[in-house]
Residue, then its C-alpha position, 0 to 999 in steps of 0.5 A: x220565124x216560122x210557127x212551131x214544127x208541131x203546128x205546121x206538120x202533124x206527124x202520124x209516124x209519131x201519133x202513137x209513140x212507143x213506150x220504149x222510145x229511149x231504148x230505140x235511141x240506143x239502137x246500134x248499127x253494123x255496116x256490112x258493105x265491105x263483106x256482105x255487100x261485096x257478094x253482089x255479082x255486079x260489083x267490083x272488089x274495092x281496093x284496100x285504099x277505097x275500103x279504108x276510106x269507106x271505113x273512115x266515113x262509117x266512123x264519121x256517120x257514127x256507125x257502131x260496127x263494121x263487118x270487115x270480111x270473111x278471112x277464110x275466103x282466101x289470102x286477099x280477103x284475109x290481108x284486107x281484113x287484117x289491114x282494116x282491123x289494124x287501121x282501127x287499132x292504130x287510129x283508135x277508131x270508135x267502131x267495133x270490128x267483126x268478121x264473118x265465118x261459117x260456124x266451123x273452127x276452120x273458118x274461125x282460126x283466121x279471125x283469131x290470128x287477125x285478133x292476135x296480130x292487131x290486139x283487138x278482140x274481133x267479133x266473130x259473126x258465125x253463120x249457119x243455115x237454119x231453115x228446113x228448106x236449107x237443111x233438106x237441100x244440104x242434107x244437114x242433120x240438126x244434131x250435127x249443126x248443134x255440135x258444130x255450133x257448140x264447137x265453133x262458139x267454144x273455140x272462139x270464146x276460149x280464144x277471147x273472141x266475142x261471138x255473134x251467132x247468125x242463123x241464115x234464113x231465120x225468117x223461114x225457120x221452125x221455132x223449135x229448131x231456132x230455140x235449140x240452135x240459139x240456146x246451144x250457142x248461148x250456152x257455149x258463150x255467144x253473147x250476141x245473136x243475129x236474125x238473118x232475113x237472108x232472102x228478104x222473105x219477111x214483112x214488118x209483121x214477120x220481123x216483129x214476130x221473129x224478134x220477139x220470139x228470139x228475145x224470149x229464147x234469150x230471156x229463157x237462158x238467163x244470159x245477157x245477150x244482144x239481138x241483131x237484125x240482118x235484112x235483105x230487100x227482095x220484096x222491097x221491105x228492108x228498111x221497114x223490116x229493120x225499123x219493125x225489128x228495132x221496135x220489137x227489141x232488136x239491139x243492132x241493125x245491119x245494112x250496106x251502103x246503097x243497099x249493095x249485096x247479093x241479088x237485089x241487095x241488103x238493107x240500105x244503111x244510108x236510108x236506115x240512118x235517115x229514117x232513124x234520125x227522122x223518127x227521133x231514134x238517132x242524133x247522128x250527124x248525116x252531113x257526110x252521108x252523100x260522100x259515103x254513098x258516092x264512095x261506095x258507088x265509086x268503089x264498087x262500080x254500082x251506079x247511083x240512080x238520079x231518083x235514089x232517095x236523099x242522095x240521088x241527083x233529083x232528091x231535092x230538085x223540082x221543075x214543077x211550077x206549083x212545087x217551085x212556087x210553094x218553095x219560093x213563097x217559103x223562101x220569101x218568108x225568110x224561112x229556110x226551115x220552111x223552104x226545106x220542108x214544104x215539098x220534102x219529107x227529108x230536109x236537104x240540110x240534114x245531109x248537107x244539100x239544098x233545095x234546087x229549082x229548075x226550069x222545064x216544060x212543067x215549070x211556071x214563071x216562078x221557076x224562072x224568077x227563082x233561077x234568075x235570082x239564084x244566079x244573080x240576074x235581075x228578074x226582068x219581065x221580058x227576060x222571064x217571059x222569053x225563058x218561060x216560052x223556051x221552057x214550054x217548047x222544051x222536052x226536058x229541063x233546060x241546062x244552066x248553060x242554055x239559060x245563061x245563053x238566053x240571059x246573054x241574048x237579052x243582054x242581062x248581066x249577073x249583078x255583082 
C-alpha cells in the first residue's frame, strides 16, 4: 500500500485553494462540437448517425448542454438539429439542447419551430458582434444593435424559449458597450449571457477581468442570470482561460471535441474535462473520453496526433530507460496507483488506459524485461541482452512483431 497522495505529491495547483471551491464543483459544460466545431474549413460534416453517436457520448461524459446547430443556415442543418433534439426528447437524455442564431427574429423562428415540434424548450444562443473593430467594419450602429437585441430576446421569451445572449469578440469590446448590450438583453428576458473570446485574444488575466465585469453588470440588473464562457485557442491559452473564467465566476464553460473549430479551433472539451477532474472541480467519469475523441476525429476527418494529451497514442507510452525503470519499480511494489503516477500527471486509469513501456534506442534493460514479462516471456539474461543490443542499433521503437520474432529466434516461448 502506497503512502498517502499528499505525502507523495505536493500539489502547487491546490496550494492556495479558492474559497469558492464548492461552487467550482458545480460548473457546467456546453459542447459546441456539432455547431461551432463544424466551422473549421478542414472538417467534413458528420452524418446524422455520427452526430447522434457523438451526442450520446456527450451524455456518457456528463456534459450538461449541447449546441446542436444553426437551423437558419439551411434545410440540412435544420433537419439535423430537429433530429438531434427529437433524440433528446425521445430518449429523455439528460442534456440541455441549444441552437445558435444571429440576434434577429428571422434566425430565431426555426428554433421556435423545432421546439414546438419536439416539445422541448430549446435554448436560443443568439449572438451579435460587440467589439469596436467589428462595429466599424460592418458599419453597425450601437442603437440599432440594441434594438435588434431587444426584439430577438423578446420574441423568443414570448414563445417560451430560454435565451442565451452571446456577444461576439467580447474580450476586445468596450465596457460601456457591453454594459448596454447585456443590460438590454437581460431586461428583455435573457437569463443566460455568454462571453465569447471569438478570436482567442484573451489571457487568463483578461478572462478573469471580463468575467468579473459581466458578473457586476448582471448583479446591477437584480436578475438571476447565468454567465457562460466561450473560448478559442489562437494563442494556445484556451483551457487556461476557461479555468480562469470559472474561478472568476463563470457558471458554464464551452468547448468542442479535440478543440475542432474555425482557424486553430475552440477550447478542447476533452482537456477541459480532464483538468476539471484533476483539480477536484468535477467527479465526472472519463472512461469513455477516448471513445468520444475518436468518434469526433472519425466523424470530422480531423487527425488525432500521436502526442495529443491524454487520448493520443503516445500519451502513456515511454521507451526512455530512466522513465521505464521508475514505472517498473513502482509496479514491483505492487502498487498500480504509484505506477500510474510516477511519470504521469494524468493517471491513465482515469480514461480507461494504462501505462505502456516500449523498447527502443533510448531504452534500458528494464524496458526489455518489462516488455517480456508483459507478454508472458521469461526474462532470460541472454534474450534480454540480445533484444537490448538490437534496440541500440535501431532508429525507432521496435515493433511488437519484431520483438516476438527475436524471442522465437532465441527459442523463447510465452509462459501459458
